[in-house]
C-alpha positions as CSV (number, residue, x, y, z in Angstrom):
1,X,0.0,0.0,0.0
2,X,2.9,2.4,0.8
3,X,4.6,1.6,-2.5
4,X,1.3,2.3,-4.4
5,X,0.8,5.6,-2.5
6,X,4.3,6.7,-3.5
7,X,3.7,5.8,-7.1
8,X,0.5,7.7,-7.2
9,X,2.2,10.7,-5.7
10,X,4.8,10.6,-8.5
11,X,2.2,10.2,-11.3
12,X,-1.0,12.1,-10.2
13,X,-3.0,10.3,-12.8
14,X,-2.1,6.9,-11.6
15,X,-1.4,5.6,-15.1
16,X,-5.0,6.2,-16.2
17,X,-4.8,9.4,-18.1
18,X,-8.2,10.3,-19.7
19,X,-9.2,12.4,-22.7
20,X,-10.3,15.0,-20.1
21,X,-6.9,15.0,-18.4
22,X,-5.2,15.6,-21.8
23,X,-7.3,18.4,-23.0
24,X,-7.6,20.3,-19.6
25,X,-4.2,22.0,-20.0
26,X,-5.2,23.2,-23.6
27,X,-8.5,24.4,-22.5
28,X,-7.1,26.5,-19.5
29,X,-3.7,27.7,-20.8
30,X,-3.3,31.5,-20.7
31,X,-0.5,31.4,-23.3
32,X,0.1,28.8,-26.0
33,X,3.2,28.3,-28.0
34,X,3.4,25.7,-30.8
35,X,4.4,24.8,-34.4
36,X,1.7,24.3,-36.8
37,X,2.3,22.2,-39.9
38,X,-0.1,22.8,-42.8
39,X,-1.3,19.4,-43.8
40,X,-0.4,15.9,-42.4
41,X,3.0,15.7,-44.0
42,X,5.9,16.4,-41.7
43,X,7.8,18.1,-44.6
44,X,5.1,20.6,-45.4
45,X,5.6,24.2,-44.5
46,X,4.9,25.3,-41.0
47,X,4.4,28.3,-38.8
48,X,5.6,29.1,-35.3
49,X,2.6,30.5,-33.2
50,X,2.8,32.4,-30.0
51,X,-0.8,33.1,-28.7
52,X,-1.6,35.5,-25.8
53,X,-5.2,36.2,-25.3
54,X,-6.4,37.8,-28.6
55,X,-2.8,38.5,-29.9
56,X,-0.8,36.1,-32.2
57,X,2.9,36.4,-33.1
58,X,3.5,34.3,-36.2
59,X,6.7,33.5,-38.1
60,X,7.5,31.1,-40.8
61,X,10.9,29.5,-41.6
62,X,10.4,29.7,-45.3
63,X,9.8,33.4,-44.9
64,X,12.6,34.1,-42.5
65,X,12.5,37.9,-42.8
66,X,8.7,38.2,-42.1
67,X,7.0,38.4,-38.7
68,X,3.2,39.0,-38.2
69,X,1.6,40.2,-35.2
70,X,-2.2,40.0,-35.2
71,X,-4.5,41.9,-33.0
72,X,-7.8,39.9,-33.3
73,X,-9.9,42.1,-31.2
74,X,-8.8,45.3,-33.0
75,X,-8.7,43.7,-36.5
76,X,-5.3,44.8,-37.2
77,X,-2.0,43.1,-38.2
78,X,1.5,44.4,-37.9
79,X,3.8,43.0,-40.6
80,X,7.6,43.4,-39.8
81,X,10.3,42.9,-42.4
82,X,13.4,42.1,-40.2
83,X,15.7,42.4,-43.2
84,X,14.8,46.0,-44.3
85,X,13.5,47.0,-40.7
86,X,10.2,48.2,-42.0
87,X,6.8,47.9,-40.5
88,X,3.3,47.9,-42.2
89,X,-0.1,47.9,-40.6
90,X,-2.6,45.7,-42.3
91,X,-6.5,46.1,-41.7
92,X,-8.0,42.7,-41.3
93,X,-11.5,43.7,-40.1
94,X,-14.6,42.1,-41.5
95,X,-14.7,38.5,-42.7
96,X,-11.0,38.0,-42.5
97,X,-11.0,39.0,-38.9
98,X,-13.9,36.7,-38.1
99,X,-12.1,33.8,-39.8
100,X,-8.9,34.5,-38.0
101,X,-10.7,34.7,-34.6
102,X,-12.4,31.3,-35.4
103,X,-9.0,29.8,-36.0
104,X,-7.8,30.8,-32.5
105,X,-11.0,29.5,-31.0
106,X,-11.3,26.5,-33.1
107,X,-9.1,24.0,-31.1
108,X,-10.9,24.8,-27.7
109,X,-14.3,24.8,-29.3
110,X,-13.7,21.7,-31.1
111,X,-12.4,19.9,-28.1
112,X,-15.5,20.9,-26.0
113,X,-17.8,19.8,-28.8
114,X,-16.0,16.5,-29.1
115,X,-16.1,15.9,-25.5
116,X,-19.9,16.2,-25.5
117,X,-20.8,14.5,-28.7
118,X,-17.9,12.5,-30.2
119,X,-16.9,8.9,-30.1
120,X,-13.7,9.0,-28.3
121,X,-11.2,6.1,-28.5
122,X,-8.1,5.4,-26.4
123,X,-5.1,4.6,-28.7
124,X,-3.0,3.4,-25.8
125,X,0.7,4.1,-25.5
126,X,3.1,4.7,-28.3
127,X,6.4,6.5,-28.9
128,X,5.4,9.8,-30.7
129,X,8.2,12.3,-31.8
130,X,10.7,10.4,-29.7
131,X,8.5,10.5,-26.4
132,X,6.3,8.0,-24.8
133,X,2.8,9.1,-25.3
134,X,-0.9,8.2,-24.6
135,X,-3.3,8.9,-27.5
136,X,-6.9,9.7,-27.9
137,X,-8.9,10.0,-31.2
138,X,-12.2,12.0,-31.2
139,X,-14.5,12.0,-34.2
140,X,-17.4,14.4,-34.8
141,X,-19.8,14.7,-37.9
142,X,-17.2,16.7,-39.9
143,X,-14.1,16.8,-37.9
144,X,-11.6,14.4,-36.2
145,X,-8.9,15.1,-33.7
146,X,-6.1,12.9,-32.5
147,X,-4.2,14.1,-29.5
148,X,-0.9,12.5,-28.0
149,X,0.2,13.5,-24.6
150,X,2.7,12.7,-21.8
151,X,1.1,9.8,-19.9
152,X,2.4,11.2,-16.5
153,X,1.8,14.9,-16.9
154,X,-0.9,15.0,-19.6
155,X,1.0,17.7,-21.4
156,X,0.1,17.7,-25.1
157,X,2.8,16.4,-27.5
158,X,1.1,16.4,-30.8
159,X,-2.3,17.1,-32.2
160,X,-3.5,16.0,-35.6
161,X,-6.7,17.6,-36.8
162,X,-8.9,17.0,-40.1
163,X,-11.8,19.4,-40.8
164,X,-14.2,18.4,-43.5
165,X,-12.5,16.6,-46.5
166,X,-9.6,18.9,-47.2
167,X,-8.3,21.1,-44.3
168,X,-5.8,19.3,-42.0
169,X,-2.9,20.3,-39.9
170,X,-0.5,19.1,-37.2
171,X,0.3,21.0,-33.9
172,X,3.5,20.0,-32.0
173,X,6.2,21.4,-29.7
174,X,3.7,22.8,-27.3
175,X,4.5,25.2,-24.5
176,X,1.7,26.1,-22.3
177,X,1.5,29.1,-19.9
178,X,5.2,30.0,-20.8
179,X,6.0,33.5,-19.8
180,X,5.9,35.7,-22.9
181,X,7.4,39.2,-23.1
182,X,4.6,41.6,-23.9
183,X,6.8,43.3,-26.5
184,X,6.5,40.1,-28.7
185,X,2.9,40.7,-29.1
186,X,2.9,44.4,-29.1
187,X,1.2,46.4,-31.9
188,X,3.6,49.2,-31.5
189,X,6.4,49.5,-34.2
190,X,9.6,48.3,-32.7
191,X,12.6,50.6,-32.1
192,X,14.8,50.8,-35.2
193,X,11.9,50.0,-37.6
194,X,10.5,52.5,-40.2
195,X,6.7,52.6,-40.5
196,X,5.5,52.4,-44.2
197,X,3.2,55.3,-44.8
198,X,0.9,53.3,-46.8
199,X,-1.1,50.5,-44.9
200,X,-2.9,47.6,-46.5
201,X,-6.6,47.2,-46.2
202,X,-7.4,43.5,-46.6
203,X,-11.2,44.3,-46.4
204,X,-11.2,45.8,-49.9
205,X,-9.1,43.3,-51.8
206,X,-10.0,43.2,-55.6
207,X,-10.1,40.2,-58.0
208,X,-6.6,41.1,-59.2
209,X,-5.3,41.1,-55.5
210,X,-6.8,37.7,-55.1
211,X,-5.1,36.4,-58.3
212,X,-1.7,37.8,-57.2
213,X,-2.1,36.2,-53.7
214,X,-2.6,32.8,-55.3
215,X,0.6,33.3,-57.3
216,X,2.6,34.3,-54.2
217,X,0.9,31.4,-52.3
218,X,2.1,28.8,-54.8
219,X,5.6,30.3,-54.9
220,X,6.0,30.1,-51.2
221,X,4.3,26.7,-50.5
222,X,4.8,24.8,-53.6
223,X,7.7,26.1,-55.6
224,X,5.4,27.6,-58.1
225,X,3.0,24.7,-58.2
226,X,-0.1,24.4,-56.2
227,X,-0.2,21.5,-53.7
């Protein structure tokens, strides 16, 4: 009995981590830092996300000179070019703002919905990204979520999500409730940067703007070819 009590003290979940244990840190975290891979292929482009309340700091290795800071409540984005030391404000109000806000809320809302309605299966223990992990898969009418977490701490290791038939992504390298310097998500132009006089209004994009964005997208993510 003494040995069992000691082991339970070391592992508060007693070796029976549940789906609720695994998602609790994600639902309650005040800051979330992670890498998000677009699609389910590890070799696909990815972004590094720092989320603090309604602010997001986003950087992408295949765009090393670009940093984006989004203020979702204010409907603004501050784009920083670290090479030229220039800053540009982008208006993301309207539909784009709503869609971006939905992205931030998506994970938590989907988890809550799946907890209430989905068929949750325990995948047991496996080695995921070099770590021992316990996994759960939850499926709803139009989405599925697979979460792998540390079997002792319930800290998330990897999340794979599929929405509808096409949209999928991987989230990994999580840091929850990590201290984040306020300057990293500040909408103020950093010292040493020059503010571009002309901002960009994403709410009034034209058909030509859309076509040009598709060309840039293909260049960045597919070497000139759409995935």
